[in-house]
NUTI-369393 format. One record per residue: y, z, x of N, C-alpha, C in turn. Coordinates in Angstrom, 2 decimals. Layout:
N
<pt n_north="Y" n_up="Z" n_east="X" ca_north="Y" ca_up="Z" ca_east="X" c_north="Y" c_up="Z" c_east="X"/>
...
This chain:
99
<pt n_north="59.22" n_up="42.68" n_east="30.17" ca_north="58.20" ca_up="42.83" ca_east="29.33" c_north="58.22" c_up="44.10" c_east="28.45"/>
<pt n_north="58.20" n_up="43.74" n_east="27.12" ca_north="58.49" ca_up="44.92" ca_east="26.27" c_north="56.99" c_up="45.72" c_east="26.15"/>
<pt n_north="57.19" n_up="47.07" n_east="26.04" ca_north="55.86" ca_up="47.99" ca_east="26.09" c_north="55.85" c_up="48.24" c_east="24.60"/>
<pt n_north="54.41" n_up="48.35" n_east="23.98" ca_north="54.22" ca_up="48.84" ca_east="22.59" c_north="54.70" c_up="50.39" c_east="22.65"/>
<pt n_north="55.37" n_up="50.70" n_east="21.52" ca_north="55.60" ca_up="52.05" ca_east="21.24" c_north="55.07" c_up="52.44" c_east="19.83"/>
<pt n_north="54.73" n_up="53.72" n_east="19.69" ca_north="54.26" ca_up="54.20" ca_east="18.30" c_north="54.31" c_up="55.58" c_east="18.36"/>
<pt n_north="54.43" n_up="56.25" n_east="17.02" ca_north="54.44" ca_up="57.68" ca_east="16.97" c_north="53.06" c_up="58.32" c_east="16.41"/>
<pt n_north="52.67" n_up="59.29" n_east="17.01" ca_north="51.36" ca_up="59.87" ca_east="16.55" c_north="51.67" c_up="61.29" c_east="16.10"/>
<pt n_north="50.68" n_up="61.73" n_east="15.26" ca_north="50.90" ca_up="63.08" ca_east="14.55" c_north="49.45" c_up="63.75" c_east="14.94"/>
<pt n_north="49.55" n_up="65.05" n_east="15.34" ca_north="48.15" ca_up="65.63" ca_east="15.72" c_north="48.23" c_up="67.18" c_east="15.43"/>
<pt n_north="47.08" n_up="67.90" n_east="15.37" ca_north="47.13" ca_up="69.33" ca_east="15.20" c_north="46.75" c_up="69.87" c_east="16.74"/>
<pt n_north="47.43" n_up="70.71" n_east="17.23" ca_north="47.18" ca_up="71.24" ca_east="18.67" c_north="46.86" c_up="72.72" c_east="18.34"/>
<pt n_north="45.56" n_up="73.17" n_east="18.75" ca_north="45.16" ca_up="74.40" ca_east="18.72" c_north="45.79" c_up="75.30" c_east="20.04"/>
<pt n_north="46.36" n_up="76.23" n_east="19.48" ca_north="47.06" ca_up="77.21" ca_east="20.53" c_north="46.13" c_up="78.28" c_east="20.78"/>
<pt n_north="45.42" n_up="78.88" n_east="19.85" ca_north="44.30" ca_up="79.75" ca_east="20.06" c_north="43.12" c_up="79.15" c_east="19.16"/>
<pt n_north="42.09" n_up="78.82" n_east="19.72" ca_north="40.89" ca_up="78.17" ca_east="19.38" c_north="40.62" c_up="78.72" c_east="18.10"/>
<pt n_north="40.45" n_up="78.01" n_east="16.99" ca_north="40.04" ca_up="78.52" ca_east="15.61" c_north="40.81" c_up="79.39" c_east="14.84"/>
<pt n_north="42.00" n_up="79.88" n_east="15.45" ca_north="43.03" ca_up="80.86" ca_east="14.78" c_north="44.46" c_up="80.41" c_east="14.61"/>
<pt n_north="44.83" n_up="79.71" n_east="15.60" ca_north="46.27" ca_up="79.42" ca_east="15.76" c_north="46.56" c_up="77.80" c_east="16.12"/>
<pt n_north="47.28" n_up="77.07" n_east="15.16" ca_north="47.49" ca_up="75.65" ca_east="15.72" c_north="48.85" c_up="75.32" c_east="14.86"/>
<pt n_north="49.39" n_up="74.25" n_east="15.52" ca_north="50.66" ca_up="73.78" ca_east="15.23" c_north="50.55" c_up="72.20" c_east="15.05"/>
<pt n_north="51.24" n_up="71.58" n_east="14.10" ca_north="51.34" ca_up="70.12" ca_east="13.87" c_north="52.34" c_up="69.67" c_east="14.59"/>
<pt n_north="52.09" n_up="68.71" n_east="15.39" ca_north="53.01" ca_up="68.10" ca_east="16.40" c_north="53.06" c_up="66.59" c_east="16.07"/>
<pt n_north="53.98" n_up="66.00" n_east="16.71" ca_north="54.20" ca_up="64.47" ca_east="16.76" c_north="54.80" c_up="64.21" c_east="18.24"/>
<pt n_north="54.45" n_up="63.06" n_east="18.68" ca_north="54.89" ca_up="62.53" ca_east="19.97" c_north="55.03" c_up="60.95" c_east="19.74"/>
<pt n_north="56.02" n_up="60.48" n_east="20.68" ca_north="56.22" ca_up="59.01" ca_east="20.85" c_north="55.43" c_up="58.48" c_east="22.01"/>
<pt n_north="54.73" n_up="57.65" n_east="21.97" ca_north="53.66" ca_up="56.97" ca_east="22.84" c_north="54.30" c_up="55.54" c_east="23.33"/>
<pt n_north="54.25" n_up="55.36" n_east="24.56" ca_north="54.80" ca_up="54.23" ca_east="25.30" c_north="53.40" c_up="53.75" c_east="26.06"/>
<pt n_north="52.79" n_up="52.74" n_east="25.42" ca_north="51.65" ca_up="52.16" ca_east="26.23" c_north="52.23" c_up="51.46" c_east="27.54"/>
<pt n_north="51.67" n_up="51.77" n_east="28.55" ca_north="52.08" ca_up="50.95" ca_east="29.83" c_north="50.88" c_up="50.11" c_east="30.38"/>
<pt n_north="49.88" n_up="50.28" n_east="29.65" ca_north="48.53" ca_up="49.59" ca_east="30.17" c_north="47.46" c_up="49.54" c_east="29.16"/>
<pt n_north="46.45" n_up="49.04" n_east="29.28" ca_north="45.40" ca_up="49.27" ca_east="28.19" c_north="45.05" c_up="50.64" c_east="27.87"/>
<pt n_north="44.96" n_up="51.54" n_east="29.13" ca_north="44.50" ca_up="52.80" ca_east="29.14" c_north="45.46" c_up="53.71" c_east="29.66"/>
<pt n_north="46.67" n_up="53.63" n_east="29.59" ca_north="47.56" ca_up="54.55" ca_east="30.27" c_north="48.95" c_up="54.43" c_east="29.37"/>
<pt n_north="49.67" n_up="55.67" n_east="29.35" ca_north="50.95" ca_up="55.78" ca_east="28.68" c_north="51.76" c_up="56.86" c_east="29.07"/>
<pt n_north="53.01" n_up="56.78" n_east="28.58" ca_north="53.88" ca_up="57.97" ca_east="28.64" c_north="54.01" c_up="58.60" c_east="27.34"/>
<pt n_north="54.02" n_up="59.89" n_east="27.14" ca_north="54.11" ca_up="60.60" ca_east="25.97" c_north="55.43" c_up="61.28" c_east="26.14"/>
<pt n_north="56.27" n_up="61.08" n_east="25.10" ca_north="57.68" ca_up="61.58" ca_east="25.06" c_north="57.86" c_up="62.20" c_east="23.73"/>
<pt n_north="58.81" n_up="63.17" n_east="23.72" ca_north="59.35" ca_up="63.96" ca_east="22.57" c_north="58.30" c_up="64.54" c_east="21.69"/>
<pt n_north="57.55" n_up="65.17" n_east="22.38" ca_north="56.45" ca_up="66.22" ca_east="21.87" c_north="57.19" c_up="67.31" c_east="21.15"/>
<pt n_north="57.09" n_up="67.40" n_east="19.62" ca_north="57.86" ca_up="68.26" ca_east="19.07" c_north="57.03" c_up="68.65" c_east="17.69"/>
<pt n_north="57.43" n_up="69.73" n_east="17.04" ca_north="56.90" ca_up="70.03" ca_east="15.80" c_north="57.03" c_up="68.98" c_east="14.73"/>
<pt n_north="55.95" n_up="68.58" n_east="14.10" ca_north="56.04" ca_up="67.52" ca_east="13.09" c_north="57.28" c_up="67.76" c_east="12.17"/>
<pt n_north="57.93" n_up="66.58" n_east="11.96" ca_north="59.10" ca_up="66.57" ca_east="10.94" c_north="60.12" c_up="67.57" c_east="11.36"/>
<pt n_north="60.35" n_up="67.61" n_east="12.78" ca_north="61.50" ca_up="68.32" ca_east="13.34" c_north="62.35" c_up="67.56" c_east="14.31"/>
<pt n_north="63.60" n_up="67.97" n_east="14.26" ca_north="64.57" ca_up="67.16" ca_east="15.19" c_north="64.95" c_up="68.20" c_east="16.33"/>
<pt n_north="64.11" n_up="69.09" n_east="16.46" ca_north="64.26" ca_up="70.08" ca_east="17.62" c_north="64.24" c_up="69.39" c_east="18.93"/>
<pt n_north="64.52" n_up="69.93" n_east="20.14" ca_north="64.42" ca_up="69.43" ca_east="21.41" c_north="62.81" c_up="69.50" c_east="21.64"/>
<pt n_north="62.39" n_up="68.55" n_east="22.57" ca_north="61.01" ca_up="68.49" ca_east="22.87" c_north="60.42" c_up="69.75" c_east="23.47"/>
<pt n_north="58.98" n_up="70.08" n_east="22.95" ca_north="58.50" ca_up="71.29" ca_east="23.51" c_north="57.91" c_up="71.23" c_east="24.95"/>
<pt n_north="57.76" n_up="69.86" n_east="25.28" ca_north="57.08" ca_up="69.65" ca_east="26.74" c_north="57.95" c_up="68.49" c_east="27.37"/>
<pt n_north="57.89" n_up="68.45" n_east="28.59" ca_north="58.35" ca_up="67.34" ca_east="29.28" c_north="57.56" c_up="66.05" c_east="29.02"/>
<pt n_north="58.07" n_up="64.82" n_east="29.54" ca_north="57.28" ca_up="63.72" ca_east="29.34" c_north="56.08" c_up="63.80" c_east="30.21"/>
<pt n_north="54.93" n_up="63.32" n_east="29.50" ca_north="53.63" ca_up="63.34" ca_east="30.25" c_north="53.31" c_up="61.96" c_east="30.42"/>
<pt n_north="52.47" n_up="61.65" n_east="31.58" ca_north="52.01" ca_up="60.47" ca_east="31.96" c_north="50.50" c_up="60.60" c_east="31.72"/>
<pt n_north="49.78" n_up="59.86" n_east="30.85" ca_north="48.42" ca_up="59.98" ca_east="30.73" c_north="47.78" c_up="58.60" c_east="30.99"/>
<pt n_north="46.39" n_up="58.88" n_east="31.36" ca_north="45.71" ca_up="57.72" ca_east="31.54" c_north="44.18" c_up="57.93" c_east="31.10"/>
<pt n_north="43.42" n_up="56.89" n_east="30.89" ca_north="42.04" ca_up="57.18" ca_east="30.55" c_north="41.27" c_up="56.81" c_east="31.61"/>
<pt n_north="40.51" n_up="57.83" n_east="32.04" ca_north="39.55" ca_up="57.90" ca_east="33.22" c_north="38.11" c_up="58.11" c_east="32.85"/>
<pt n_north="37.32" n_up="57.24" n_east="33.14" ca_north="35.92" ca_up="57.57" ca_east="32.67" c_north="35.75" c_up="57.88" c_east="31.28"/>
<pt n_north="36.54" n_up="57.30" n_east="30.21" ca_north="36.40" ca_up="57.76" ca_east="29.00" c_north="37.14" c_up="59.02" c_east="28.53"/>
<pt n_north="37.89" n_up="59.45" n_east="29.40" ca_north="38.51" ca_up="60.98" ca_east="29.14" c_north="40.12" c_up="60.64" c_east="29.59"/>
<pt n_north="40.98" n_up="61.12" n_east="28.58" ca_north="42.36" ca_up="61.09" ca_east="28.73" c_north="42.73" c_up="62.30" c_east="29.80"/>
<pt n_north="43.29" n_up="62.09" n_east="30.90" ca_north="43.74" ca_up="62.91" ca_east="31.85" c_north="45.23" c_up="62.73" c_east="32.33"/>
<pt n_north="45.87" n_up="63.70" n_east="32.85" ca_north="47.12" ca_up="63.51" ca_east="33.49" c_north="47.19" c_up="62.50" c_east="34.57"/>
<pt n_north="47.97" n_up="61.61" n_east="34.53" ca_north="47.93" ca_up="60.71" ca_east="35.73" c_north="48.25" c_up="61.12" c_east="37.19"/>
<pt n_north="49.00" n_up="62.28" n_east="37.29" ca_north="49.41" ca_up="62.78" ca_east="38.45" c_north="48.39" c_up="63.51" c_east="39.20"/>
<pt n_north="47.26" n_up="63.94" n_east="38.50" ca_north="46.28" ca_up="64.67" ca_east="39.24" c_north="44.85" c_up="64.34" c_east="38.73"/>
<pt n_north="44.66" n_up="63.44" n_east="37.81" ca_north="43.36" ca_up="63.09" ca_east="37.22" c_north="42.78" c_up="64.24" c_east="36.57"/>
<pt n_north="43.44" n_up="65.25" n_east="36.08" ca_north="42.72" ca_up="66.37" ca_east="35.43" c_north="43.01" c_up="66.49" c_east="33.91"/>
<pt n_north="41.92" n_up="66.87" n_east="33.32" ca_north="42.06" ca_up="66.86" ca_east="31.85" c_north="42.67" c_up="68.21" c_east="31.59"/>
<pt n_north="43.43" n_up="68.33" n_east="30.44" ca_north="43.85" ca_up="69.56" ca_east="29.88" c_north="43.56" c_up="69.52" c_east="28.14"/>
<pt n_north="43.83" n_up="70.67" n_east="27.62" ca_north="43.77" ca_up="70.59" ca_east="26.10" c_north="44.69" c_up="69.51" c_east="25.58"/>
<pt n_north="45.86" n_up="69.51" n_east="26.02" ca_north="46.83" ca_up="68.66" ca_east="25.33" c_north="46.64" c_up="67.14" c_east="25.81"/>
<pt n_north="46.16" n_up="66.95" n_east="27.01" ca_north="45.75" ca_up="65.53" ca_east="27.15" c_north="44.66" c_up="64.83" c_east="26.39"/>
<pt n_north="43.58" n_up="65.86" n_east="26.19" ca_north="42.55" ca_up="65.57" ca_east="25.27" c_north="42.79" c_up="65.36" c_east="23.88"/>
<pt n_north="43.62" n_up="66.27" n_east="23.43" ca_north="44.08" ca_up="66.02" ca_east="21.99" c_north="45.08" c_up="65.01" c_east="21.80"/>
<pt n_north="46.06" n_up="64.66" n_east="22.62" ca_north="46.74" ca_up="63.38" ca_east="22.39" c_north="45.96" c_up="62.12" c_east="22.57"/>
<pt n_north="45.11" n_up="62.13" n_east="23.72" ca_north="44.31" ca_up="61.00" ca_east="23.75" c_north="43.51" c_up="60.69" c_east="22.69"/>
<pt n_north="42.90" n_up="61.69" n_east="21.97" ca_north="42.09" ca_up="61.48" ca_east="20.91" c_north="42.98" c_up="60.90" c_east="19.75"/>
<pt n_north="44.29" n_up="61.39" n_east="19.58" ca_north="45.04" ca_up="60.96" ca_east="18.56" c_north="45.65" c_up="59.40" c_east="18.79"/>
<pt n_north="45.71" n_up="59.15" n_east="19.96" ca_north="46.00" ca_up="57.79" ca_east="20.38" c_north="44.82" c_up="56.91" c_east="19.94"/>
<pt n_north="43.68" n_up="57.25" n_east="20.31" ca_north="42.59" ca_up="56.49" ca_east="19.99" c_north="42.28" c_up="56.30" c_east="18.49"/>
<pt n_north="42.65" n_up="57.27" n_east="17.60" ca_north="42.46" ca_up="57.22" ca_east="16.09" c_north="43.64" c_up="56.44" c_east="15.64"/>
<pt n_north="44.91" n_up="56.57" n_east="16.27" ca_north="46.04" ca_up="55.75" ca_east="15.59" c_north="45.54" c_up="54.22" c_east="15.84"/>
<pt n_north="45.15" n_up="54.02" n_east="17.07" ca_north="44.89" ca_up="52.44" ca_east="17.39" c_north="43.65" c_up="52.07" c_east="16.58"/>
<pt n_north="42.66" n_up="52.85" n_east="16.36" ca_north="41.44" ca_up="52.27" ca_east="15.59" c_north="41.92" c_up="52.15" c_east="14.17"/>
<pt n_north="42.63" n_up="53.28" n_east="13.70" ca_north="42.92" ca_up="53.33" ca_east="12.23" c_north="43.97" c_up="52.42" c_east="11.78"/>
<pt n_north="44.82" n_up="51.92" n_east="12.71" ca_north="46.05" ca_up="51.17" ca_east="12.35" c_north="45.53" c_up="49.68" c_east="12.24"/>
<pt n_north="44.19" n_up="49.35" n_east="12.41" ca_north="43.62" ca_up="47.96" ca_east="12.53" c_north="44.55" c_up="47.11" c_east="13.14"/>
<pt n_north="45.07" n_up="47.54" n_east="14.25" ca_north="45.93" ca_up="46.53" ca_east="15.08" c_north="45.17" c_up="46.59" c_east="16.45"/>
<pt n_north="45.18" n_up="45.51" n_east="17.00" ca_north="44.83" ca_up="45.52" ca_east="18.31" c_north="46.11" c_up="46.15" c_east="19.26"/>
<pt n_north="45.80" n_up="46.45" n_east="20.44" ca_north="46.96" ca_up="46.99" ca_east="21.26" c_north="47.99" c_up="45.91" c_east="21.33"/>
<pt n_north="47.81" n_up="44.64" n_east="21.43" ca_north="48.87" ca_up="43.68" ca_east="21.49" c_north="49.69" c_up="43.50" c_east="20.26"/>
<pt n_north="49.11" n_up="43.98" n_east="19.26" ca_north="49.84" ca_up="44.06" ca_east="17.90" c_north="50.70" c_up="45.27" c_east="17.45"/>
<pt n_north="50.49" n_up="46.16" n_east="18.38" ca_north="51.30" ca_up="47.33" ca_east="18.11" c_north="52.87" c_up="47.20" c_east="18.25"/>
<pt n_north="53.55" n_up="47.69" n_east="17.27" ca_north="55.06" ca_up="47.46" ca_east="17.29" c_north="55.74" c_up="47.77" c_east="18.53"/>
<pt n_north="56.53" n_up="46.50" n_east="19.08" ca_north="57.31" ca_up="46.61" ca_east="20.24" c_north="58.79" c_up="47.20" c_east="19.75"/>
<pt n_north="59.26" n_up="48.07" n_east="20.65" ca_north="60.54" ca_up="48.59" ca_east="20.33" c_north="61.53" c_up="47.59" c_east="21.01"/>
């Protein structure tokens, strides 16, 4: 079964209110509310990923790391960007482009 893939862009605050970076990431949805996040890198960059692959899931309305059910700034930011992408794309999850 093919899994839906898409790319998101988001602003990640390193220092709240004073330092942020524009990032992009490849998302592989593995279920309705779970995904792998790959190739987190600066927007429009071909550099090596800044973080390892993350596995996230939505738990009680909050995006958390699947390996410990803990929320972090990056899981919350990426989760929000996923939600915005899916809502703004006017596509249902089943219509997201398959790779």
